C-alpha positions in Angstrom: 146.9 209.7 53.7 149.7 210.3 56.2 147.3 209.6 59.1 146.4 206.3 57.5 150.0 205.3 57.1 150.6 206.3 60.7 147.8 204.1 62.0 149.0 201.2 59.9 152.5 201.5 61.2 151.3 201.7 64.8 149.2 198.6 64.3 152.2 196.8 62.9 154.3 197.8 65.8 151.6 196.6 68.3 151.4 193.3 66.5 155.2 193.0 66.6 155.4 193.7 70.3 152.5 191.3 71.0 154.3 188.5 69.2 157.6 189.2 70.8 156.1 189.4 74.3 154.1 186.2 73.8 157.2 184.4 72.6 159.3 185.4 75.5 156.6 184.2 77.9 156.4 180.8 76.2 160.2 180.5 76.0 160.4 181.2 79.8 157.6 178.8 80.6 158.5 175.9 78.3 162.1 176.4 77.3 163.5 177.8 74.0 164.0 174.4 72.3 160.6 173.1 73.4 158.7 176.1 72.0 157.9 176.3 68.3 156.9 179.2 66.1 153.6 177.6 65.7 153.1 177.6 69.5 153.9 181.4 69.5 151.5 182.1 66.6 148.7 180.2 68.3 149.2 181.9 71.7 149.4 185.4 70.0 146.3 184.6 67.8 148.1 185.2 64.6 149.3 183.0 61.7 152.8 181.5 61.4 153.2 183.6 58.2 152.5 186.7 60.3 155.2 185.7 62.8 157.7 185.1 60.0 156.8 188.5 58.4 158.1 190.2 61.5 160.8 187.7 62.6 162.5 185.7 59.8 163.8 183.0 62.2 163.0 181.7 65.7 166.3 183.1 66.9 165.3 186.6 65.6 162.1 186.2 67.6 164.0 185.3 70.7 166.4 188.2 70.3 163.8 190.7 69.1 164.9 193.4 71.6 168.6 193.1 70.5 167.7 193.8 66.9 165.7 196.9 67.9 168.5 198.0 70.2 171.1 197.8 67.4 168.9 199.9 65.1 168.0 202.5 67.7 171.6 202.9 68.8 172.8 203.3 65.2 170.3 206.0 64.7 171.2 207.8 68.0 174.9 207.8 67.1 174.3 208.8 63.5 172.1 211.8 64.4 173.9 213.1 67.4 175.2 216.7 67.4 178.9 216.9 66.3 180.0 218.4 69.6 178.5 215.6 71.7 180.9 212.7 72.4 179.8 209.3 71.1 180.4 207.7 74.5 178.1 210.2 76.2 175.3 209.3 73.7 176.0 205.6 74.3 175.8 206.0 78.0 172.5 208.0 77.9 171.0 205.5 75.4 171.8 202.5 77.6 170.5 204.2 80.8 167.3 205.3 79.0 166.6 201.8 77.8 167.0 200.2 81.2 163.4 200.8 82.3 161.9 199.5 79.1 164.0 196.4 78.7 165.2 195.5 82.2 162.6 192.8 83.2 162.6 191.3 79.7 166.4 191.1 79.6 166.4 189.4 83.0 164.0 186.8 81.8 165.9 186.4 78.5 169.2 186.0 80.4 167.7 183.2 82.6 166.8 181.4 79.4 170.2 182.0 77.8 172.0 180.7 80.8 170.4 177.3 80.2 171.4 177.1 76.6 175.0 177.4 75.5 174.1 177.9 71.9 171.9 180.8 72.7 174.6 182.3 74.8 177.0 182.1 71.9 174.5 183.7 69.6 173.8 186.5 72.1 177.5 187.3 72.2 177.6 187.4 68.4 174.7 189.8 68.3 176.1 192.0 71.0 179.3 192.2 69.1 177.4 193.8 66.2 177.2 196.9 68.3 180.9 197.5 67.6 180.3 198.9 64.1 178.0 201.9 64.8 180.2 202.7 67.8 183.4 202.4 65.8 181.9 204.7 63.1 181.1 207.4 65.7 184.5 207.1 67.3 186.2 207.2 63.9 184.4 210.5 63.2 185.7 212.0 66.5 189.3 210.8 65.8 189.2 211.9 62.2 190.0 208.4 61.0 188.4 205.8 58.8 186.0 203.4 60.5 188.1 200.5 59.5 191.3 201.9 61.1 192.6 200.1 64.1 192.1 202.7 66.7 188.3 203.3 66.3 187.8 199.5 66.1 190.0 199.0 69.2 188.0 201.5 71.3 184.6 200.2 70.1 185.6 196.6 70.8 186.8 197.5 74.3 183.6 199.5 75.1 181.4 196.7 73.8 183.3 194.1 75.8 182.9 196.2 79.0 179.2 196.6 78.3 178.7 192.9 77.8 180.6 192.2 81.0 178.4 194.7 82.8 175.2 193.2 81.2 176.1 189.7 82.3 177.0 190.8 85.8 173.6 192.6 86.0 171.6 189.6 85.2 173.5 186.8 86.9 171.6 185.2 89.8 173.5 187.2 92.4 172.5 190.5 90.8 168.8 189.9 90.3 167.9 192.2 93.2 170.2 195.0 92.1 168.5 198.4 92.0 168.2 200.7 89.0 170.9 203.0 90.6 173.2 200.0 90.9 172.6 199.1 87.3 173.4 202.7 86.2 176.6 202.6 88.3 177.7 199.5 86.4 176.9 201.2 83.0 178.9 204.3 84.1 181.8 202.1 85.1 181.9 200.5 81.6 181.6 203.9 79.9 184.4 205.3 82.1 186.6 202.4 81.0 185.9 203.4 77.4 186.5 207.1 78.0 189.9 206.3 79.6 190.9 204.1 76.7 189.8 206.8 74.2 191.9 209.4 76.0 194.9 207.1 76.1 194.6 206.6 72.4 194.3 210.3 71.7 197.5 211.0 73.7 199.5 208.2 72.1 201.3 208.9 68.8 199.6 207.1 65.9 201.9 204.2 65.1 201.1 203.9 61.4 
């Protein structure tokens, strides 16, 4: 029974990845606005209903990696050992994901650059990462997740990561090596660590 469930889940994951990869190829070739869900379904040899079963909207389909990233990061932070700093987990998570997502993210960024609405939606989705990071930081500070200080640190870290991400995929950075990409990530995390240490040393004002 467990083996059957495992096979079913792997098949579903393969189908999801096929649809997402096919969609990104079409978006890159034809443009986001010019590509329909029906086009993706036909190219992936599945029904439109199947596409919507995995991706409720066309935007979810375009940002499929971002949704998976948010879920995986939340799990990594929630299951980390208590003695391991949240920012260390975040740094390792981002670095480990570079190889799997780097080329797809470069292609996605090229599409986003041509569509201001998509760019705004990307920023909104990236900002969602604030909550799992704030929860982990709050646990380290012994504060509630809705307190100002965990939210401040998380917002600053996410802003630094977004800036690093956009720098990485701008036209002038397309030839950057993996080592250079990791250096940019490390700089963003160093910024977060400095902010966290400053907050720890500063008397709580409320």
